[in-house]
N, C-alpha and C positions, 0 to 999 in steps of 0.2 A: 491469502488475501481474499477480498470479497468474491471475486469470480475465479481466482487462480486455484483455489482449493477444489479438488475433484468432488463433484456432487456424488452422494451415495457412499462416500468413503466413511469409515468408522472414525470415531473420535480418537485422537492420538496426541501424545505428548510430543512436542516438537521443540527444536531450538531455532530461534530466529536467525536466519543467515546474516543479518546485519549486526545485531547486538549480542547474539549468542544466548540471550535469556530463554528459559524454558517457558512454554505456554501450551495450553490445550487447544488444538485445532478441532473444531466441531463441524467439519465439512459434511458429515452425515446428517447434521441438523443445522444447516448453515445459518438459519435465522437466530440461533442461540450462540453462534461463534463470536468470539471477542472482536473479530475484524468488522462485524456488522455495526459496531459503534462508531466507525470512521466512515464518513461520507466522502466518496471519491467519484470524480467525473471520469468519463471515458479517457480524457487526456491524462488524468492522474494515473489511471490504471496502465495506460500505454507506457508512460514514463517509468513506473515501478516495474512493470513486466520486462522492460528492456534492461533493467539492472539486476533483477532477481528472478530465479526460476521456481521458488517455493513460497509458501505462506510466510508472512512476517507478523510479528506481534503488533498489537494496536498502537503502541507507543511509536514504533518505527514507521508505521503507516502514516501516523499524524506528522511525524518529522519529515518524511519524504514528501507528503502533500505540501507542507510549508516550503520545503526546498524547491519544489516545482513552481509553486506560486511566486516565490521570490525571483526565480529565474525568468518567469514570464513577465513580471513587473519590470525587471532590469532591461529586458529586451524592448519593452514598450518605451521606457525612458530613453534608451539608446536611439530608437527609431525617431522619437519626437525631437531629440536634440540634433539629429542630423537633418531634419526636414525644415 
């Protein structure tokens, strides 16, 4: 993940813990890593880091970002409907 990959580490082939697809983690050159294509807020990162301990592929990061956003939206709707 954007900040979950250890800086200074070498490039390595990994399997996404969520979907099991293989991808190349470029933590040693983090700006070139596939995860940098996904914009995540601190709240997104907190949510993802609570679920996974290792880097994920960009597709899963996008999916989890959407999942988090949907949950937040549902919470807002629920609060508005109660008030």
